[in-house]
N, C-alpha and C positions, 0 to 999 in steps of 0.2 A: 360368261363375261359380265353379265349384269349383276351377278352375285358379287363378283370382285369389285365392281364399281360401287355397289351399295355398301359393302363393308368398308371400303376406303372412305366413302362419304361419311359413314357413321363414325369411323375412327377420327376423321378430321374434325367433325362436329364435337366429339368428346374432348379432343385436344384443345380446341378453341374455348370451349366452356371451362375446361380446367385451368387454362392459362388466364382467362378473364377473371376467374375467382381469386387468383393470386394478387391482382392489383389492389383492389378493394380499399384504397386510401380514403382519406377524409373527404375528398371532393367527388367521390363517385356517386352516381345516381342512386338514390334510395338509401344512402348511408344514414346511420342513426344520427339524430339531432339536426337534420338538414332543414326541417320546417315543411318542405313540400317535396314532391318527387323530382323537381328540377334543381334543388339545392339552394334556391334563392332565399326563401323564408322571409322573415320580417325585415331583414337588412335590405333586400331588393326593393321592397315597397317604400322604405324610408329614403332610398337614394334616387327615387324617381320612377319606381315601379318597373315592370317588365321582368325579364328573366335575367337577373344579375347574379353574379357569383363573387363572393368575397373569399379570397383564398385564406385558408387557415394555416397557422404555423405548424409544420409537421414536427412531431416528436422524434427525437433520434431513435432509430431502430436498433435493437440489439440482435445480432445474429452470431452464428458460430465464427464468422470471419472477423468479428471484433476482437477475438482473443489474440489475433495475430497483428493487430495494429499497435504501434508504439504510441501509447497515450500517457506515458510518464511525463511529469512536469520537469522540464530541464532546469527549473529554478529551485528544485528541492534542496533544502539545506539539511545538514546533519543536526539532529535534535538531541545531542548529548553535550555535556559541559566539557569544553576542551581542557580546562584546568584539571578537572578530576581525571580525565582521560590521560593527559600527559603525566600527572602525578602518579597514577597507577603504574605507568610504564617506568617511571623513575624509581619509585619505592620498591617495586618487585623486579628490578632489573637483574637480579641474581637468578631469576627463573627464565628459561627460554619461552618466547612467545610462540604458541602453537597455532593459534587462530585469533584474528581480530576483525571485528566488523563494526565500523563506526556508525553505520546506519541503525543497527539494533542496539549498539552500546555494549557489546560483549567482547571481553578479552579473555582468552583461555591461555593460562600459563602451564608449562610442563614442570616436571620435577626439578627442584633446585634447593640447595642448602643456603640459608642466610649467612652472611659474613659473621664469623665468630660463633655460629650456632651449631648444634649437633644434629638435629632432626631435619630431614628433607621434607619439603612441602610442595603441593600442587595447588593452584588457585584458579578461580574463575571470578572475574570482576564484571559486574553489571552496572553500567552508568545509565540510568533510566530517565533522566530529566536534565534540561539545560540549566537548571538552577545550581548554584554552588551551595549545596545544602547536604546535610547528612542523610536526608531521605532520598537523595539522588543516587546514592552509592549502596551497593550490596556486594559483599565479598563472601565467597564460599571457599574455605581453606581445608585441604585434606592432607593427611600424613602420607608417607610413602606406602603404607599398607592399604591405602584407600579409605581409611576411616576419617570421619570429620575431626578437625582439630578442635581444641578447646575453645570455648566462647571467649575466654580472655585473650587468646592468641588472635582470634578474628577481630576482636575489638581493637587490639593494638595495631593491627594492619590497617583497619579502617581509619583510625585516628591519625596514623602516619600519612596515609594518602590524603586525607582532608587537610592536614597541616601543610603538607607540601603543595596542595592545590591553592591554598590561601597565599602561600609564599609566592607562587607563580603569578597569581593575580595581582598582588601588591607590586611585584617586580615590573609587570606590564603597566602599572599606574592606573588601573581601572577599578579602583576601590571607591 
Protein backbone atom coordinates (compact mmCIF):
# COMPACT_ATOMS: atom_id res chain seq x y z
CA UNK A 1 0.00 0.00 0.00
CA UNK A 2 2.83 2.39 0.75
CA UNK A 3 4.32 1.83 -2.70
CA UNK A 4 1.02 2.84 -4.24
CA UNK A 5 0.83 5.95 -2.07
CA UNK A 6 4.42 6.90 -2.87
CA UNK A 7 3.95 6.48 -6.60
CA UNK A 8 0.68 8.49 -6.51
CA UNK A 9 2.45 11.27 -4.59
CA UNK A 10 5.32 11.21 -7.11
CA UNK A 11 2.97 11.39 -10.08
CA UNK A 12 1.04 14.24 -8.47
CA UNK A 13 4.26 16.14 -7.84
CA UNK A 14 5.39 15.65 -11.46
CA UNK A 15 1.98 16.81 -12.73
CA UNK A 16 2.04 19.93 -10.55
CA UNK A 17 5.57 20.81 -11.65
CA UNK A 18 4.65 20.21 -15.28
CA UNK A 19 1.58 22.42 -15.09
CA UNK A 20 3.41 25.17 -13.25
CA UNK A 21 5.98 25.28 -16.02
CA UNK A 22 3.19 25.97 -18.53
CA UNK A 23 2.21 29.31 -16.93
CA UNK A 24 5.56 31.07 -17.02
CA UNK A 25 4.20 34.51 -18.14
CA UNK A 26 5.99 37.79 -17.79
CA UNK A 27 4.90 38.28 -14.15
CA UNK A 28 6.15 34.99 -12.78
CA UNK A 29 8.80 34.80 -10.11
CA UNK A 30 12.28 34.64 -11.54
CA UNK A 31 11.28 35.54 -15.08
CA UNK A 32 13.84 37.19 -17.27
CA UNK A 33 14.16 40.95 -16.97
CA UNK A 34 12.38 41.27 -13.62
CA UNK A 35 15.24 42.95 -11.78
CA UNK A 36 15.03 40.79 -8.64
CA UNK A 37 13.44 37.54 -7.62
CA UNK A 38 10.19 39.23 -6.58
CA UNK A 39 9.60 40.99 -9.91
CA UNK A 40 9.74 44.53 -8.45
CA UNK A 41 13.05 45.81 -9.75
CA UNK A 42 13.81 49.50 -10.00
CA UNK A 43 10.14 50.45 -10.54
CA UNK A 44 9.19 49.30 -7.03
CA UNK A 45 11.93 51.41 -5.49
CA UNK A 46 10.85 54.49 -7.46
CA UNK A 47 7.20 54.09 -6.40
CA UNK A 48 7.89 54.04 -2.71
CA UNK A 49 9.96 50.93 -2.21
CA UNK A 50 8.79 47.58 -0.99
CA UNK A 51 7.62 44.64 -3.01
CA UNK A 52 5.68 46.29 -5.80
CA UNK A 53 4.64 44.78 -9.08
CA UNK A 54 4.03 46.70 -12.26
CA UNK A 55 1.97 44.62 -14.68
CA UNK A 56 3.39 44.40 -18.15
CA UNK A 57 1.29 44.33 -21.27
CA UNK A 58 1.05 40.77 -22.49
CA UNK A 59 1.85 40.10 -26.10
CA UNK A 60 -0.84 38.26 -28.02
CA UNK A 61 -0.10 34.56 -28.01
CA UNK A 62 -0.21 32.55 -31.18
CA UNK A 63 -1.52 29.05 -30.80
CA UNK A 64 -2.93 26.42 -33.09
CA UNK A 65 -6.43 27.57 -32.09
CA UNK A 66 -5.79 31.01 -33.62
CA UNK A 67 -6.17 29.37 -37.03
CA UNK A 68 -9.86 28.87 -36.33
CA UNK A 69 -10.61 32.42 -35.23
CA UNK A 70 -12.34 34.79 -37.60
CA UNK A 71 -9.80 37.63 -37.75
CA UNK A 72 -10.80 38.95 -41.16
CA UNK A 73 -11.41 42.66 -41.30
CA UNK A 74 -15.09 43.21 -42.15
CA UNK A 75 -14.20 46.56 -43.72
CA UNK A 76 -11.97 45.02 -46.39
CA UNK A 77 -12.56 46.62 -49.75
CA UNK A 78 -12.01 45.21 -53.20
CA UNK A 79 -8.69 46.45 -54.53
CA UNK A 80 -9.39 46.38 -58.28
CA UNK A 81 -10.52 49.11 -60.60
CA UNK A 82 -14.26 48.75 -61.06
CA UNK A 83 -14.21 50.47 -64.44
CA UNK A 84 -11.64 48.06 -65.86
CA UNK A 85 -13.53 45.15 -64.27
CA UNK A 86 -16.86 46.17 -65.83
CA UNK A 87 -15.24 47.09 -69.15
CA UNK A 88 -13.66 43.63 -69.33
CA UNK A 89 -17.07 42.06 -68.87
CA UNK A 90 -18.56 44.40 -71.53
CA UNK A 91 -15.85 43.97 -74.18
CA UNK A 92 -15.58 40.21 -73.76
CA UNK A 93 -19.32 39.64 -73.35
CA UNK A 94 -19.31 37.21 -76.29
CA UNK A 95 -17.32 34.79 -74.12
CA UNK A 96 -18.93 32.91 -71.23
CA UNK A 97 -17.56 33.78 -67.79
CA UNK A 98 -16.19 30.61 -66.19
CA UNK A 99 -14.80 32.15 -63.00
CA UNK A 100 -14.56 35.61 -61.50
CA UNK A 101 -12.90 36.70 -58.27
CA UNK A 102 -13.08 40.44 -57.53
CA UNK A 103 -10.76 40.10 -54.51
CA UNK A 104 -7.86 38.80 -56.60
CA UNK A 105 -8.94 40.63 -59.78
CA UNK A 106 -9.10 37.57 -62.05
CA UNK A 107 -11.80 36.85 -64.62
CA UNK A 108 -11.60 33.62 -66.63
CA UNK A 109 -13.59 33.52 -69.85
CA UNK A 110 -14.50 30.37 -71.79
CA UNK A 111 -14.32 29.74 -75.50
CA UNK A 112 -16.25 32.24 -77.62
CA UNK A 113 -16.28 33.74 -81.12
CA UNK A 114 -16.16 37.51 -81.47
CA UNK A 115 -19.03 39.08 -83.43
CA UNK A 116 -18.13 39.03 -87.12
CA UNK A 117 -14.90 37.11 -86.41
CA UNK A 118 -13.83 33.68 -87.50
CA UNK A 119 -11.55 32.30 -84.78
CA UNK A 120 -12.71 31.38 -81.30
CA UNK A 121 -10.78 32.60 -78.26
CA UNK A 122 -10.47 32.01 -74.53
CA UNK A 123 -9.25 34.77 -72.25
CA UNK A 124 -8.04 35.44 -68.73
CA UNK A 125 -8.15 39.02 -67.50
CA UNK A 126 -6.14 40.14 -64.47
CA UNK A 127 -6.99 43.53 -62.94
CA UNK A 128 -4.21 44.05 -60.43
CA UNK A 129 -4.50 47.64 -59.26
CA UNK A 130 -7.24 50.12 -58.33
CA UNK A 131 -5.82 52.74 -60.71
CA UNK A 132 -7.36 53.27 -64.14
CA UNK A 133 -4.08 52.65 -65.89
CA UNK A 134 -2.72 50.33 -68.58
CA UNK A 135 -0.39 48.80 -65.97
CA UNK A 136 -3.46 47.69 -64.00
CA UNK A 137 -4.62 45.36 -66.77
CA UNK A 138 -3.18 42.13 -68.06
CA UNK A 139 -4.92 39.97 -70.67
CA UNK A 140 -3.98 36.44 -71.69
CA UNK A 141 -5.72 35.42 -74.91
CA UNK A 142 -5.69 31.88 -76.30
CA UNK A 143 -6.98 30.35 -79.53
CA UNK A 144 -9.36 27.39 -79.58
CA UNK A 145 -6.34 25.06 -79.92
CA UNK A 146 -4.89 26.33 -76.62
CA UNK A 147 -2.08 28.30 -78.24
CA UNK A 148 -1.46 31.93 -77.27
CA UNK A 149 -3.06 34.47 -79.59
CA UNK A 150 -0.95 37.00 -81.45
CA UNK A 151 0.45 39.99 -79.58
CA UNK A 152 -1.54 42.27 -81.86
CA UNK A 153 -4.83 40.59 -80.90
CA UNK A 154 -3.98 40.86 -77.19
CA UNK A 155 -3.09 44.54 -77.59
CA UNK A 156 -6.39 45.22 -79.41
CA UNK A 157 -8.38 43.56 -76.62
CA UNK A 158 -6.47 45.50 -73.94
CA UNK A 159 -7.01 48.78 -75.80
CA UNK A 160 -10.73 48.05 -76.19
CA UNK A 161 -11.06 47.29 -72.47
CA UNK A 162 -9.18 50.45 -71.43
CA UNK A 163 -11.19 52.61 -73.85
CA UNK A 164 -14.45 51.20 -72.50
CA UNK A 165 -13.23 51.73 -68.91
CA UNK A 166 -12.52 55.39 -69.64
CA UNK A 167 -15.98 55.75 -71.20
CA UNK A 168 -17.58 54.25 -68.08
CA UNK A 169 -15.61 56.60 -65.84
CA UNK A 170 -16.60 59.66 -67.90
CA UNK A 171 -20.25 58.52 -67.86
CA UNK A 172 -20.13 58.39 -64.03
CA UNK A 173 -18.71 61.93 -64.03
CA UNK A 174 -15.63 61.02 -61.99
CA UNK A 175 -13.01 62.40 -64.29
